[in-house]
All heavy atoms as a GROMACS GRO file, in nm:
protein
  569
    1MET      N    1   0.085  -0.117   0.000
    1MET     CA    2   0.000   0.000   0.000
    1MET      C    3   0.090   0.124   0.000
    1MET      O    4   0.182   0.135   0.078
    1MET     CB    5  -0.089  -0.001   0.123
    1MET     CG    6  -0.176   0.117   0.135
    1MET     SD    7  -0.281   0.094   0.280
    1MET     CE    8  -0.368   0.242   0.274
    2THR      N    9   0.062   0.216  -0.088
    2THR     CA   10   0.138   0.340  -0.094
    2THR      C   11   0.045   0.459  -0.070
    2THR      O   12  -0.075   0.450  -0.092
    2THR     CB   13   0.207   0.358  -0.231
    2THR    OG1   14   0.106   0.368  -0.331
    2THR    CG2   15   0.302   0.244  -0.260
    3SER      N   16   0.106   0.563  -0.030
    3SER     CA   17   0.031   0.684  -0.005
    3SER      C   18   0.108   0.801  -0.064
    3SER      O   19   0.229   0.810  -0.047
    3SER     CB   20   0.012   0.704   0.145
    3SER     OG   21  -0.053   0.824   0.169
    4ASP      N   22   0.040   0.886  -0.134
    4ASP     CA   23   0.103   1.005  -0.189
    4ASP      C   24   0.074   1.122  -0.097
    4ASP      O   25  -0.038   1.171  -0.091
    4ASP     CB   26   0.051   1.034  -0.330
    4ASP     CG   27   0.092   0.927  -0.429
    4ASP    OD1   28   0.200   0.870  -0.412
    4ASP    OD2   29   0.014   0.902  -0.523
    5CYS      N   30   0.177   1.163  -0.024
    5CYS     CA   31   0.163   1.275   0.068
    5CYS      C   32   0.278   1.371   0.048
    5CYS      O   33   0.389   1.331   0.018
    5CYS     CB   34   0.166   1.227   0.213
    5CYS     SG   35   0.028   1.122   0.257
    6VAL      N   36   0.249   1.495   0.067
    6VAL     CA   37   0.351   1.598   0.060
    6VAL      C   38   0.338   1.683   0.186
    6VAL      O   39   0.230   1.732   0.217
    6VAL     CB   40   0.335   1.686  -0.066
    6VAL    CG1   41   0.437   1.797  -0.066
    6VAL    CG2   42   0.345   1.602  -0.192
    7PHE      N   43   0.449   1.694   0.258
    7PHE     CA   44   0.451   1.779   0.376
    7PHE      C   45   0.536   1.901   0.344
    7PHE      O   46   0.652   1.888   0.307
    7PHE     CB   47   0.510   1.704   0.496
    7PHE     CG   48   0.425   1.590   0.540
    7PHE    CD1   49   0.448   1.462   0.493
    7PHE    CD2   50   0.319   1.612   0.628
    7PHE    CE1   51   0.369   1.357   0.533
    7PHE    CE2   52   0.240   1.506   0.668
    7PHE     CZ   53   0.264   1.379   0.621
    8CYS      N   54   0.479   2.016   0.357
    8CYS     CA   55   0.551   2.140   0.329
    8CYS      C   56   0.551   2.226   0.454
    8CYS      O   57   0.449   2.240   0.520
    8CYS     CB   58   0.483   2.217   0.216
    8CYS     SG   59   0.482   2.129   0.061
    9ILE      N   60   0.666   2.278   0.484
    9ILE     CA   61   0.678   2.371   0.596
    9ILE      C   62   0.729   2.502   0.538
    9ILE      O   63   0.833   2.506   0.473
    9ILE     CB   64   0.775   2.318   0.702
    9ILE    CG1   65   0.723   2.185   0.758
    9ILE    CG2   66   0.793   2.421   0.813
    9ILE    CD1   67   0.817   2.118   0.854
   10ALA      N   68   0.657   2.606   0.562
   10ALA     CA   69   0.696   2.738   0.512
   10ALA      C   70   0.799   2.796   0.608
   10ALA      O   71   0.766   2.873   0.698
   10ALA     CB   72   0.573   2.827   0.500
   11VAL      N   73   0.924   2.758   0.590
   11VAL     CA   74   1.029   2.792   0.684
   11VAL      C   75   1.051   2.943   0.694
   11VAL      O   76   1.058   2.998   0.803
   11VAL     CB   77   1.160   2.719   0.647
   11VAL    CG1   78   1.274   2.764   0.736
   11VAL    CG2   79   1.140   2.569   0.656
   12LYS      N   80   1.062   3.009   0.581
   12LYS     CA   81   1.086   3.154   0.587
   12LYS      C   82   0.973   3.226   0.658
   12LYS      O   83   0.996   3.320   0.733
   12LYS     CB   84   1.105   3.212   0.446
   12LYS     CG   85   1.243   3.186   0.392
   12LYS     CD   86   1.269   3.275   0.275
   12LYS     CE   87   1.410   3.252   0.229
   12LYS     NZ   88   1.481   3.373   0.203
   13GLU      N   89   0.852   3.182   0.638
   13GLU     CA   90   0.739   3.244   0.704
   13GLU      C   91   0.744   3.220   0.854
   13GLU      O   92   0.712   3.308   0.933
   13GLU     CB   93   0.606   3.194   0.645
   13GLU     CG   94   0.574   3.251   0.509
   13GLU     CD   95   0.656   3.190   0.395
   13GLU    OE1   96   0.726   3.089   0.418
   13GLU    OE2   97   0.650   3.245   0.284
   14MET      N   98   0.787   3.100   0.895
   14MET     CA   99   0.800   3.071   1.038
   14MET      C  100   0.911   3.156   1.100
   14MET      O  101   0.896   3.207   1.211
   14MET     CB  102   0.826   2.923   1.059
   14MET     CG  103   0.706   2.835   1.026
   14MET     SD  104   0.740   2.658   1.033
   14MET     CE  105   0.776   2.635   1.206
   15GLU      N  106   1.021   3.170   1.029
   15GLU     CA  107   1.130   3.253   1.079
   15GLU      C  108   1.086   3.398   1.091
   15GLU      O  109   1.116   3.466   1.190
   15GLU     CB  110   1.252   3.242   0.988
   15GLU     CG  111   1.316   3.106   0.990
   15GLU     CD  112   1.411   3.082   0.874
   15GLU    OE1  113   1.405   3.158   0.774
   15GLU    OE2  114   1.492   2.989   0.882
   16ALA      N  115   1.015   3.448   0.990
   16ALA     CA  116   0.967   3.586   0.992
   16ALA      C  117   0.868   3.606   1.107
   16ALA      O  118   0.868   3.711   1.173
   16ALA     CB  119   0.902   3.622   0.859
   17TRP      N  120   0.786   3.504   1.134
   17TRP     CA  121   0.692   3.513   1.244
   17TRP      C  122   0.768   3.526   1.376
   17TRP      O  123   0.734   3.608   1.461
   17TRP     CB  124   0.603   3.389   1.243
   17TRP     CG  125   0.505   3.382   1.356
   17TRP    CD1  126   0.392   3.455   1.371
   17TRP    CD2  127   0.513   3.295   1.468
   17TRP    NE1  128   0.327   3.419   1.487
   17TRP    CE2  129   0.399   3.320   1.548
   17TRP    CE3  130   0.603   3.198   1.508
   17TRP    CZ2  131   0.375   3.253   1.666
   17TRP    CZ3  132   0.578   3.130   1.625
   17TRP    CH2  133   0.465   3.157   1.703
   18LEU      N  134   0.873   3.447   1.393
   18LEU     CA  135   0.955   3.455   1.514
   18LEU      C  136   1.023   3.591   1.523
   18LEU      O  137   1.022   3.656   1.629
   18LEU     CB  138   1.061   3.345   1.514
   18LEU     CG  139   1.165   3.354   1.626
   18LEU    CD1  140   1.100   3.333   1.762
   18LEU    CD2  141   1.275   3.252   1.604
   19LEU      N  142   1.080   3.638   1.413
   19LEU     CA  143   1.150   3.766   1.414
   19LEU      C  144   1.057   3.883   1.442
   19LEU      O  145   1.101   3.988   1.487
   19LEU     CB  146   1.222   3.787   1.280
   19LEU     CG  147   1.343   3.697   1.257
   19LEU    CD1  148   1.391   3.711   1.113
   19LEU    CD2  149   1.454   3.729   1.354
   20GLY      N  150   0.930   3.866   1.417
   20GLY     CA  151   0.834   3.972   1.441
   20GLY      C  152   0.802   3.996   1.588
   20GLY      O  153   0.745   4.098   1.624
   21ASP      N  154   0.841   3.902   1.675
   21ASP     CA  155   0.814   3.916   1.818
   21ASP      C  156   0.944   3.947   1.891
   21ASP      O  157   1.012   3.859   1.942
   21ASP     CB  158   0.749   3.788   1.871
   21ASP     CG  159   0.693   3.806   2.010
   21ASP    OD1  160   0.728   3.904   2.079
   21ASP    OD2  161   0.612   3.720   2.051
   22GLU      N  162   0.976   4.074   1.895
   22GLU     CA  163   1.102   4.120   1.954
   22GLU      C  164   1.115   4.079   2.101
   22GLU      O  165   1.222   4.036   2.145
   22GLU     CB  166   1.107   4.273   1.942
   22GLU     CG  167   1.242   4.333   1.957
   22GLU     CD  168   1.240   4.481   1.922
   22GLU    OE1  169   1.202   4.516   1.809
   22GLU    OE2  170   1.278   4.560   2.010
   23THR      N  171   1.007   4.089   2.175
   23THR     CA  172   1.010   4.053   2.317
   23THR      C  173   1.040   3.905   2.336
   23THR      O  174   1.118   3.866   2.423
   23THR     CB  175   0.876   4.089   2.384
   23THR    OG1  176   0.851   4.227   2.363
   23THR    CG2  177   0.879   4.060   2.533
   24ALA      N  178   0.981   3.821   2.253
   24ALA     CA  179   1.005   3.677   2.263
   24ALA      C  180   1.150   3.643   2.234
   24ALA      O  181   1.210   3.560   2.303
   24ALA     CB  182   0.913   3.601   2.167
   25ILE      N  183   1.208   3.709   2.135
   25ILE     CA  184   1.349   3.684   2.103
   25ILE      C  185   1.438   3.728   2.219
   25ILE      O  186   1.530   3.656   2.259
   25ILE     CB  187   1.389   3.755   1.973
   25ILE    CG1  188   1.319   3.690   1.854
   25ILE    CG2  189   1.540   3.750   1.953
   25ILE    CD1  190   1.341   3.759   1.722
   26GLU      N  191   1.409   3.845   2.275
   26GLU     CA  192   1.489   3.895   2.388
   26GLU      C  193   1.476   3.803   2.509
   26GLU      O  194   1.573   3.782   2.582
   26GLU     CB  195   1.448   4.037   2.424
   26GLU     CG  196   1.491   4.138   2.319
   26GLU     CD  197   1.439   4.278   2.345
   26GLU    OE1  198   1.336   4.292   2.415
   26GLU    OE2  199   1.502   4.372   2.296
   27ASN      N  200   1.357   3.747   2.533
   27ASN     CA  201   1.338   3.655   2.645
   27ASN      C  202   1.407   3.521   2.620
   27ASN      O  203   1.466   3.464   2.712
   27ASN     CB  204   1.189   3.633   2.673
   27ASN     CG  205   1.123   3.753   2.736
   27ASN    OD1  206   1.189   3.833   2.802
   27ASN    ND2  207   0.994   3.768   2.714
   28ALA      N  208   1.399   3.471   2.498
   28ALA     CA  209   1.460   3.342   2.466
   28ALA      C  210   1.611   3.351   2.453
   28ALA      O  211   1.682   3.256   2.486
   28ALA     CB  212   1.399   3.287   2.337
   29TYR      N  213   1.659   3.464   2.404
   29TYR     CA  214   1.802   3.484   2.380
   29TYR      C  215   1.846   3.615   2.447
   29TYR      O  216   1.856   3.718   2.381
   29TYR     CB  217   1.832   3.490   2.230
   29TYR     CG  218   1.788   3.368   2.155
   29TYR    CD1  219   1.665   3.365   2.088
   29TYR    CD2  220   1.868   3.255   2.151
   29TYR    CE1  221   1.625   3.252   2.019
   29TYR    CE2  222   1.828   3.141   2.082
   29TYR     CZ  223   1.706   3.140   2.016
   29TYR     OH  224   1.665   3.028   1.948
   30PRO      N  225   1.872   3.612   2.579
   30PRO     CA  226   1.908   3.735   2.650
   30PRO      C  227   2.031   3.806   2.592
   30PRO      O  228   2.044   3.927   2.606
   30PRO     CB  229   1.935   3.688   2.793
   30PRO     CG  230   1.864   3.558   2.805
   30PRO     CD  231   1.864   3.499   2.667
   31SER      N  232   2.118   3.733   2.525
   31SER     CA  233   2.238   3.796   2.469
   31SER      C  234   2.220   3.833   2.322
   31SER      O  235   2.318   3.849   2.249
   31SER     CB  236   2.358   3.703   2.486
   31SER     OG  237   2.336   3.581   2.417
   32VAL      N  238   2.095   3.847   2.278
   32VAL     CA  239   2.067   3.882   2.138
   32VAL      C  240   2.142   4.011   2.100
   32VAL      O  241   2.154   4.102   2.181
   32VAL     CB  242   1.915   3.897   2.113
   32VAL    CG1  243   1.855   4.013   2.190
   32VAL    CG2  244   1.884   3.911   1.965
   33ARG      N  245   2.194   4.013   1.980
   33ARG     CA  246   2.261   4.134   1.931
   33ARG      C  247   2.153   4.231   1.884
   33ARG      O  248   2.094   4.216   1.778
   33ARG     CB  249   2.357   4.098   1.818
   33ARG     CG  250   2.478   4.025   1.867
   33ARG     CD  251   2.569   3.992   1.749
   33ARG     NE  252   2.655   3.882   1.784
   33ARG     CZ  253   2.622   3.754   1.776
   33ARG    NH1  254   2.504   3.719   1.734
   33ARG    NH2  255   2.708   3.662   1.811
   34LYS      N  256   2.130   4.332   1.966
   34LYS     CA  257   2.016   4.422   1.944
   34LYS      C  258   2.028   4.504   1.817
   34LYS      O  259   1.928   4.543   1.760
   34LYS     CB  260   1.997   4.511   2.065
   34LYS     CG  261   1.955   4.429   2.185
   34LYS     CD  262   1.909   4.515   2.298
   34LYS     CE  263   1.892   4.428   2.419
   34LYS     NZ  264   1.764   4.406   2.464
   35LYS      N  265   2.151   4.526   1.767
   35LYS     CA  266   2.162   4.605   1.644
   35LYS      C  267   2.098   4.530   1.527
   35LYS      O  268   2.037   4.590   1.440
   35LYS     CB  269   2.307   4.641   1.612
   35LYS     CG  270   2.395   4.529   1.564
   35LYS     CD  271   2.532   4.580   1.527
   35LYS     CE  272   2.614   4.470   1.464
   35LYS     NZ  273   2.743   4.517   1.418
   36PHE      N  274   2.108   4.397   1.527
   36PHE     CA  275   2.043   4.319   1.420
   36PHE      C  276   1.894   4.310   1.444
   36PHE      O  277   1.815   4.315   1.351
   36PHE     CB  278   2.104   4.178   1.412
   36PHE     CG  279   2.245   4.177   1.363
   36PHE    CD1  280   2.349   4.153   1.450
   36PHE    CD2  281   2.274   4.202   1.230
   36PHE    CE1  282   2.480   4.153   1.406
   36PHE    CE2  283   2.404   4.202   1.184
   36PHE     CZ  284   2.507   4.177   1.273
   37LEU      N  285   1.856   4.300   1.571
   37LEU     CA  286   1.714   4.295   1.605
   37LEU      C  287   1.645   4.425   1.566
   37LEU      O  288   1.537   4.424   1.506
   37LEU     CB  289   1.698   4.270   1.755
   37LEU     CG  290   1.558   4.248   1.808
   37LEU    CD1  291   1.489   4.132   1.739
   37LEU    CD2  292   1.563   4.226   1.958
   38LYS      N  293   1.707   4.537   1.593
   38LYS     CA  294   1.647   4.667   1.562
   38LYS      C  295   1.647   4.696   1.412
   38LYS      O  296   1.563   4.769   1.362
   38LYS     CB  297   1.721   4.779   1.636
   38LYS     CG  298   1.716   4.768   1.786
   38LYS     CD  299   1.576   4.784   1.839
   38LYS     CE  300   1.576   4.772   1.991
   38LYS     NZ  301   1.443   4.757   2.045
   39SER      N  302   1.742   4.638   1.339
   39SER     CA  303   1.750   4.667   1.196
   39SER      C  304   1.658   4.578   1.112
   39SER      O  305   1.640   4.602   0.994
   39SER     CB  306   1.894   4.653   1.146
   39SER     OG  307   1.936   4.518   1.154
   40TYR      N  308   1.598   4.474   1.175
   40TYR     CA  309   1.509   4.386   1.102
   40TYR      C  310   1.380   4.460   1.067
   40TYR      O  311   1.317   4.523   1.152
   40TYR     CB  312   1.475   4.261   1.183
   40TYR     CG  313   1.370   4.174   1.118
   40TYR    CD1  314   1.399   4.103   1.003
   40TYR    CD2  315   1.242   4.167   1.169
   40TYR    CE1  316   1.302   4.026   0.941
   40TYR    CE2  317   1.145   4.090   1.109
   40TYR     CZ  318   1.176   4.020   0.995
   40TYR     OH  319   1.080   3.944   0.933
   41GLU      N  320   1.342   4.454   0.941
   41GLU     CA  321   1.219   4.519   0.894
   41GLU      C  322   1.111   4.413   0.877
   41GLU      O  323   1.123   4.324   0.792
   41GLU     CB  324   1.244   4.589   0.761
   41GLU     CG  325   1.123   4.659   0.705
   41GLU     CD  326   1.149   4.718   0.567
   41GLU    OE1  327   1.266   4.744   0.533
   41GLU    OE2  328   1.050   4.736   0.494
   42GLN      N  329   1.006   4.422   0.960
   42GLN     CA  330   0.897   4.325   0.953
   42GLN      C  331   0.838   4.320   0.813
   42GLN      O  332   0.811   4.424   0.754
   42GLN     CB  333   0.789   4.363   1.055
   42GLN     CG  334   0.675   4.265   1.063
   42GLN     CD  335   0.716   4.130   1.119
   42GLN    OE1  336   0.808   4.118   1.196
   42GLN    NE2  337   0.647   4.027   1.079
   43ASP      N  338   0.822   4.201   0.761
   43ASP     CA  339   0.769   4.176   0.626
   43ASP      C  340   0.858   4.230   0.516
   43ASP      O  341   0.815   4.244   0.402
   43ASP     CB  342   0.626   4.231   0.610
   43ASP     CG  343   0.526   4.158   0.698
   43ASP    OD1  344   0.548   4.038   0.722
   43ASP    OD2  345   0.429   4.219   0.742
   44GLY      N  346   0.982   4.263   0.550
   44GLY     CA  347   1.078   4.304   0.448
   44GLY      C  348   1.132   4.181   0.376
   44GLY      O  349   1.118   4.068   0.422
   45ILE      N  350   1.193   4.204   0.265
   45ILE     CA  351   1.250   4.094   0.189
   45ILE      C  352   1.394   4.077   0.235
   45ILE      O  353   1.477   4.166   0.217
   45ILE     CB  354   1.242   4.120   0.038
   45ILE    CG1  355   1.096   4.129  -0.004
   45ILE    CG2  356   1.315   4.010  -0.039
   45ILE    CD1  357   1.073   4.168  -0.147
   46CYS      N  358   1.420   3.964   0.299
   46CYS     CA  359   1.555   3.936   0.348
   46CYS      C  360   1.570   3.786   0.364
   46CYS      O  361   1.474   3.710   0.350
   46CYS     CB  362   1.580   4.007   0.481
   46CYS     SG  363   1.479   3.944   0.616
   47ASP      N  364   1.689   3.743   0.392
   47ASP     CA  365   1.716   3.602   0.421
   47ASP      C  366   1.702   3.585   0.572
   47ASP      O  367   1.794   3.613   0.648
   47ASP     CB  368   1.855   3.563   0.372
   47ASP     CG  369   1.862   3.565   0.219
   47ASP    OD1  370   1.764   3.524   0.156
   47ASP    OD2  371   1.965   3.608   0.166
   48THR      N  372   1.585   3.538   0.615
   48THR     CA  373   1.552   3.540   0.756
   48THR      C  374   1.645   3.456   0.842
   48THR      O  375   1.677   3.495   0.953
   48THR     CB  376   1.406   3.495   0.778
   48THR    OG1  377   1.384   3.373   0.708
   48THR    CG2  378   1.309   3.600   0.728
   49TRP      N  379   1.689   3.341   0.793
   49TRP     CA  380   1.775   3.259   0.879
   49TRP      C  381   1.910   3.325   0.900
   49TRP      O  382   1.970   3.314   1.007
   49TRP     CB  383   1.789   3.116   0.827
   49TRP     CG  384   1.882   3.097   0.712
   49TRP    CD1  385   1.851   3.100   0.580
   49TRP    CD2  386   2.022   3.070   0.719
   49TRP    NE1  387   1.963   3.078   0.505
   49TRP    CE2  388   2.071   3.058   0.587
   49TRP    CE3  389   2.112   3.054   0.824
   49TRP    CZ2  390   2.203   3.032   0.558
   49TRP    CZ3  391   2.246   3.028   0.794
   49TRP    CH2  392   2.289   3.017   0.662
   50GLU      N  393   1.957   3.399   0.802
   50GLU     CA  394   2.083   3.471   0.817
   50GLU      C  395   2.068   3.583   0.920
   50GLU      O  396   2.156   3.604   1.004
   50GLU     CB  397   2.131   3.528   0.683
   50GLU     CG  398   2.182   3.424   0.586
   50GLU     CD  399   2.076   3.372   0.491
   50GLU    OE1  400   1.955   3.380   0.522
   50GLU    OE2  401   2.114   3.320   0.384
   51VAL      N  402   1.956   3.654   0.915
   51VAL     CA  403   1.929   3.761   1.012
   51VAL      C  404   1.922   3.701   1.152
   51VAL      O  405   1.983   3.752   1.247
   51VAL     CB  406   1.797   3.834   0.978
   51VAL    CG1  407   1.757   3.930   1.088
   51VAL    CG2  408   1.809   3.906   0.845
   52LEU      N  409   1.850   3.590   1.167
   52LEU     CA  410   1.838   3.524   1.296
   52LEU      C  411   1.973   3.474   1.346
   52LEU      O  412   2.006   3.489   1.464
   52LEU     CB  413   1.737   3.409   1.286
   52LEU     CG  414   1.695   3.343   1.417
   52LEU    CD1  415   1.635   3.445   1.513
   52LEU    CD2  416   1.598   3.231   1.390
   53ALA      N  417   2.054   3.419   1.259
   53ALA     CA  418   2.188   3.373   1.298
   53ALA      C  419   2.272   3.490   1.348
   53ALA      O  420   2.343   3.477   1.449
   53ALA     CB  421   2.258   3.304   1.181
   54ASN      N  422   2.266   3.603   1.281
   54ASN     CA  423   2.342   3.720   1.324
   54ASN      C  424   2.293   3.770   1.460
   54ASN      O  425   2.371   3.825   1.538
   54ASN     CB  426   2.334   3.832   1.221
   54ASN     CG  427   2.430   3.810   1.107
   54ASN    OD1  428   2.538   3.756   1.123
   54ASN    ND2  429   2.389   3.851   0.988
   55MET      N  430   2.165   3.752   1.488
   55MET     CA  431   2.110   3.797   1.616
   55MET      C  432   2.152   3.709   1.732
   55MET      O  433   2.184   3.760   1.840
   55MET     CB  434   1.957   3.798   1.610
   55MET     CG  435   1.897   3.908   1.532
   55MET     SD  436   1.717   3.892   1.547
   55MET     CE  437   1.667   4.006   1.420
   56VAL      N  438   2.147   3.578   1.714
   56VAL     CA  439   2.155   3.489   1.830
   56VAL      C  440   2.273   3.394   1.833
   56VAL      O  441   2.308   3.344   1.939
   56VAL     CB  442   2.024   3.408   1.846
   56VAL    CG1  443   1.905   3.500   1.862
   56VAL    CG2  444   2.002   3.312   1.731
   57TYR      N  445   2.336   3.365   1.720
   57TYR     CA  446   2.444   3.266   1.720
   57TYR      C  447   2.577   3.333   1.755
   57TYR      O  448   2.609   3.439   1.702
   57TYR     CB  449   2.455   3.199   1.582
   57TYR     CG  450   2.543   3.078   1.585
   57TYR    CD1  451   2.495   2.957   1.632
   57TYR    CD2  452   2.676   3.085   1.545
   57TYR    CE1  453   2.576   2.846   1.637
   57TYR    CE2  454   2.758   2.974   1.551
   57TYR     CZ  455   2.707   2.855   1.597
   57TYR     OH  456   2.788   2.745   1.604
   58PRO      N  457   2.655   3.272   1.844
   58PRO     CA  458   2.787   3.329   1.875
   58PRO      C  459   2.872   3.344   1.749
   58PRO      O  460   2.892   3.247   1.677
   58PRO     CB  461   2.848   3.228   1.972
   58PRO     CG  462   2.732   3.154   2.029
   58PRO     CD  463   2.628   3.152   1.920
   59GLY      N  464   2.915   3.462   1.721
   59GLY     CA  465   2.992   3.488   1.599
   59GLY      C  466   2.905   3.518   1.479
   59GLY      O  467   2.955   3.542   1.370
   60GLY      N  468   2.773   3.513   1.498
   60GLY     CA  469   2.680   3.544   1.390
   60GLY      C  470   2.687   3.445   1.275
   60GLY      O  471   2.729   3.331   1.291
   61LEU      N  472   2.646   3.489   1.160
   61LEU     CA  473   2.643   3.405   1.042
   61LEU      C  474   2.782   3.354   1.006
   61LEU      O  475   2.799   3.236   0.973
   61LEU     CB  476   2.583   3.482   0.924
   61LEU     CG  477   2.571   3.409   0.791
   61LEU    CD1  478   2.486   3.284   0.806
   61LEU    CD2  479   2.514   3.501   0.685
   62ALA      N  480   2.882   3.438   1.017
   62ALA     CA  481   3.019   3.397   0.985
   62ALA      C  482   3.064   3.285   1.078
   62ALA      O  483   3.127   3.187   1.035
   62ALA     CB  484   3.113   3.515   0.994
   63GLY      N  485   3.034   3.296   1.207
   63GLY     CA  486   3.070   3.192   1.303
   63GLY      C  487   3.000   3.061   1.274
   63GLY      O  488   3.059   2.954   1.286
   64LEU      N  489   2.875   3.068   1.234
   64LEU     CA  490   2.799   2.948   1.200
   64LEU      C  491   2.858   2.881   1.077
   64LEU      O  492   2.877   2.759   1.075
   64LEU     CB  493   2.652   2.983   1.177
   64LEU     CG  494   2.559   2.867   1.146
   64LEU    CD1  495   2.556   2.768   1.260
   64LEU    CD2  496   2.419   2.920   1.118
   65ARG      N  497   2.888   2.960   0.976
   65ARG     CA  498   2.947   2.903   0.855
   65ARG      C  499   3.082   2.838   0.884
   65ARG      O  500   3.112   2.731   0.833
   65ARG     CB  501   2.962   3.010   0.748
   65ARG     CG  502   2.832   3.045   0.683
   65ARG     CD  503   2.849   3.140   0.569
   65ARG     NE  504   2.724   3.158   0.498
   65ARG     CZ  505   2.689   3.269   0.438
   65ARG    NH1  506   2.770   3.372   0.436
   65ARG    NH2  507   2.573   3.277   0.377
   66ASN      N  508   3.164   2.903   0.966
   66ASN     CA  509   3.294   2.846   1.001
   66ASN      C  510   3.278   2.713   1.073
   66ASN      O  511   3.349   2.617   1.045
   66ASN     CB  512   3.374   2.942   1.089
   66ASN     CG  513   3.430   3.058   1.010
   66ASN    OD1  514   3.444   3.051   0.889
   66ASN    ND2  515   3.456   3.166   1.080
   67GLN      N  516   3.183   2.704   1.165
   67GLN     CA  517   3.161   2.580   1.238
   67GLN      C  518   3.112   2.470   1.144
   67GLN      O  519   3.158   2.357   1.153
   67GLN     CB  520   3.063   2.601   1.351
   67GLN     CG  521   3.044   2.475   1.433
   67GLN     CD  522   2.959   2.496   1.555
   67GLN    OE1  523   2.927   2.607   1.591
   67GLN    NE2  524   2.920   2.388   1.618
   68VAL      N  525   3.020   2.502   1.056
   68VAL     CA  526   2.966   2.402   0.964
   68VAL      C  527   3.074   2.350   0.870
   68VAL      O  528   3.087   2.230   0.850
   68VAL     CB  529   2.846   2.460   0.884
   68VAL    CG1  530   2.808   2.368   0.770
   68VAL    CG2  531   2.728   2.484   0.976
   69PHE      N  532   3.154   2.441   0.817
   69PHE     CA  533   3.258   2.397   0.723
   69PHE      C  534   3.371   2.324   0.792
   69PHE      O  535   3.441   2.245   0.729
   69PHE     CB  536   3.308   2.515   0.641
   69PHE     CG  537   3.208   2.562   0.539
   69PHE    CD1  538   3.161   2.693   0.542
   69PHE    CD2  539   3.156   2.476   0.445
   69PHE    CE1  540   3.067   2.736   0.450
   69PHE    CE2  541   3.062   2.518   0.352
   69PHE     CZ  542   3.017   2.648   0.355
   70ASN      N  543   3.391   2.347   0.921
   70ASN     CA  544   3.494   2.274   0.994
   70ASN      C  545   3.453   2.131   1.023
   70ASN      O  546   3.538   2.047   1.052
   70ASN     CB  547   3.531   2.346   1.124
   70ASN     CG  548   3.613   2.470   1.099
   70ASN    OD1  549   3.682   2.480   0.999
   70ASN    ND2  550   3.604   2.566   1.189
   71ILE      N  551   3.324   2.103   1.018
   71ILE     CA  552   3.275   1.967   1.042
   71ILE      C  553   3.311   1.877   0.924
   71ILE      O  554   3.345   1.761   0.941
   71ILE     CB  555   3.121   1.966   1.064
   71ILE    CG1  556   3.089   2.038   1.196
   71ILE    CG2  557   3.066   1.826   1.064
   71ILE    CD1  558   2.941   2.060   1.218
   72PHE      N  559   3.304   1.931   0.804
   72PHE     CA  560   3.325   1.849   0.685
   72PHE      C  561   3.467   1.845   0.644
   72PHE      O  562   3.552   1.891   0.627
   72PHE     CB  563   3.239   1.900   0.569
   72PHE     CG  564   3.093   1.889   0.599
   72PHE    CD1  565   3.018   2.000   0.630
   72PHE    CD2  566   3.030   1.766   0.599
   72PHE    CE1  567   2.884   1.992   0.659
   72PHE    CE2  568   2.897   1.756   0.626
   72PHE     CZ  569   2.822   1.869   0.657
   0.00000   0.00000   0.00000
């Protein structure tokens, strides 16, 4: 028996939804880089995961990329 199913997750929309709640980000990530948080434009066209990485990941997007490439 087979089933044809497609599961889609609108990732960018979920990220934008998270980025839209400044208080939630500040509560979840007390060390958030506020300059990136303040520069985010709600419903603007941007690469949301990169913006989020710059806000919350140690070293920002560059630090994340360095860690990922060091794994391989």
